[in-house]
C-alpha atoms as one frame of an Amber mdcrd trajectory, in Angstrom:
protein
  68.328   5.775 -96.566  67.786   2.040 -97.049  64.562   2.294 -95.082  63.161
   5.104 -97.260  64.748   4.791-100.750  62.160   7.122-102.323  63.611   9.989
-100.288  66.645  10.196-102.597  64.387  10.646-105.643  62.492  13.439-103.900
  65.742  15.198-102.990  67.035  14.744-106.555  63.856  16.281-107.958  64.044
  19.176-105.477  67.710  19.738-106.328  66.893  19.905-110.036  64.179  22.468
-109.367  66.537  24.601-107.260  69.193  24.488-109.991  67.068  26.556-112.344
  64.856  23.886-113.823  61.800  26.044-113.189  60.823  25.766-116.846  61.009
  21.978-116.701  58.121  19.698-115.842  58.545  16.910-113.315  56.640  13.835
-114.412  56.189  11.018-111.933  54.858   7.703-113.117  55.448   4.169-114.352
  57.230   3.188-117.533  54.776   1.501-119.889  57.343   0.781-122.589  59.259
   2.479-125.376  58.097   3.874-128.657  59.209   2.069-131.774  62.903   2.733
-132.258  63.491   3.293-128.531  63.836   7.062-128.837  60.987   7.795-126.390
  59.710   6.370-123.111  55.983   5.926-122.600  55.153   6.954-119.029  51.768
   6.631-117.359  51.262   9.399-114.839  48.339  10.048-112.521  46.995  13.585
-112.426  46.050  14.246-108.772  43.821  17.185-109.690  41.592  15.406-112.191
  42.258  11.934-110.737  42.885  10.563-114.220  45.793   8.707-115.730  47.550
   9.866-118.849  50.263   8.257-120.928  52.981  10.600-122.134  55.772  10.000
-124.636  59.024  11.588-123.486  61.942  11.556-125.921  65.370  10.477-124.668
  68.782  10.826-126.288  72.491  10.679-125.436  72.278  13.914-123.415  69.632
  12.510-121.028  71.041  11.958-117.520  70.052   8.841-115.561  70.092   8.674
-111.748  69.655   5.459-109.783  69.510   3.250-112.880  71.298   2.643-116.170
  69.341   3.348-119.341  69.684  -0.290-120.386  68.205  -1.501-117.076  64.938
   0.457-117.338  61.990  -1.837-117.877  58.231  -1.743-118.056  56.661  -1.098
-114.653  59.644   0.818-113.213  58.670   3.959-111.315  60.509   7.096-112.377
  60.559  10.851-111.952  61.440  12.538-115.244  62.571  16.129-115.635  61.281
  17.105-119.073  61.194  20.282-121.114  58.817  21.095-123.928  60.313  21.959
-127.303  58.833  24.460-129.743  56.583  21.779-131.262  55.157  20.886-127.840
  56.939  17.519-127.586  58.483  16.525-124.245  62.237  15.837-124.035  63.772
  14.192-120.980  66.634  16.109-119.393  66.957  13.594-116.531  65.417  10.254
-115.574  65.485   9.375-111.864  64.588   5.871-110.716  62.248   5.574-107.739
  62.668   2.386-105.754  59.892   1.345-103.421
């Protein structure tokens, strides 16, 4: 696994999907920072269909699970795969944040 560390993130994402996270969105991208107050991560993700980049704000709280990294160790430029669900207002909330190490 040391040779291909990204494989663990792919398996983690697949596992989450198999566990009934069909209603959740998987967002892959780079952390661009936090919103003021630190309650949301700003993630830039590339849309392969439209070949455009979009920056999304994904809220995090104490119930958000972190895999491969501690919340305090996340920094700008880190690559992550986020399992997020949309609330009734349309905002994204992170259920899990998985670090991707290249």
